[in-house]
N, C-alpha and C positions, 0 to 999 in steps of 0.2 A: 586784222589787228590783233596783236597778242595781248594787249592789257591796256587799259586807261590811259598810265603815263607815258608808253610809247605814242598814243593817239594825240594827248597833250603836248607832246613834244613836238610830233610833226605838224600838228596845226599852229603851236606857236611859230615854228620857223619858217612855214608858209607864209603866215602873215606879216613877220620880221622881213620876209624878200618881197612881200608885195609894198610894205611902209618904205624900204629903200629905195625901190623904183616907182613910187607913187605918183609922180609928177610926169613921168615917160609913159606909165600904162594908160592905153587906152581905154581897156576892158578889165578892170579891176576883178569883177567876179569871175572871170574865164581865166585871168591870169591865177588868181588863187585857186581856182579847180586844178589848173595843169601843173602848177608847182605842187600842190599836195599830192596828186596823184603819183606824180615823179618820185617825191619825197619817198612815200608808201612803197613804189615799186624797188627802190635803192635800199629800203630797210629789208624788205623781203630777200632781195639778193645777198645782202650782208648776211642775213639769218641761213642763207643755204648755204653759203660760203663757208661761216662758223659750223654748220651741221657737218658737212663735208669733213671739212679739217679735224672735228672732233672726233668723226667715225674713223678716220683714216690713223690719226694717232691713237685711238683705244685699239683699233685693230693692231699696229705696230707694237704696242705695248704689251698686248696678250702674247705675241709672238716671242718666246722667249730664246732668243739664240742658244745654242750649245757651245760654251766654251769654258774655258778653267777659270776660276775665280780670280787669278791674277792677271789674266789677258787686261791690258790697257784699253780696250775698246771705248771709244765712247760713249758706244751705244749703251753699253753692260753698264758704266759709269751712270748714265744718264736715269738708266732703269734703276738703280741702286738709290737714286735719291727720295725723299720723303714725297708723298702726291702732292704737298702743301706748295713744292719748289719743281718738281718734275713737270706738273702740268703747265705752268707758264714757259717752262723752258721747251717744251717739246710746241705750244701754241706759237711763241714769240717767233723761236729760232728754226722749227721743222716745218710748222706751216704758214710761216712768213707773216703771223699776223701784227699789225701794231699794237702799242702796250695797251692803246685805250680799247682796243676790241678784247684784248685778253682779259682787261679789267671787268667789261659788261660780261662777258661769257664766264667769270669765273665768280661774279658777285663780288670784287673786291676793290678798293679804291687803286687809283694808277700809280699811287705813290708806293702802296702796299705791292703791286706787282713789281715795280720797279727794284724796291728793296729784295723781295722774293729772289728775283733774277741776278741781282749781286750776290746774293748768299748762296745761288743755286752756281753761279760760277766759281766763287769762292771753295766751295766744296769739289768740285770738278777739278778746279788746278791743283788742290791739295792731293785729291787721288791720285791723278797723273803722274804728279811729283813722285807718291809713294810708290806707284806701279812703276815709273822709270826707275828707282833707286834700286827697285829689287831686282830688275834685268840687268842691273851693272856689274 
């Protein structure tokens, strides 16, 4: 377990699931143990997926493609975004993470991630318009 807060959340979820099935569970202690073990395993799997996605995104961001600044490539436009906007875009759209996981990984609230994604899309839209106007 990586911190007390996560352990508390997992324990709370295990007890909540037990409570919801209280009358149907013959062995509450066993049910609680198996449920908690499964939740811990799910947590570790999610963390590993996040780490792999972050490594992949970081590696892709480190490799700067050689192209002219006027190239309307989406990749170049995404790389031009400030970190605050680029990281959520990469995690959500390229690593296919749900907003909730992006929020956890970046330490931001879900609403903030949604607002950052919106702002990033608007900037990308404006950059694409300018790039397309220059090519006409």
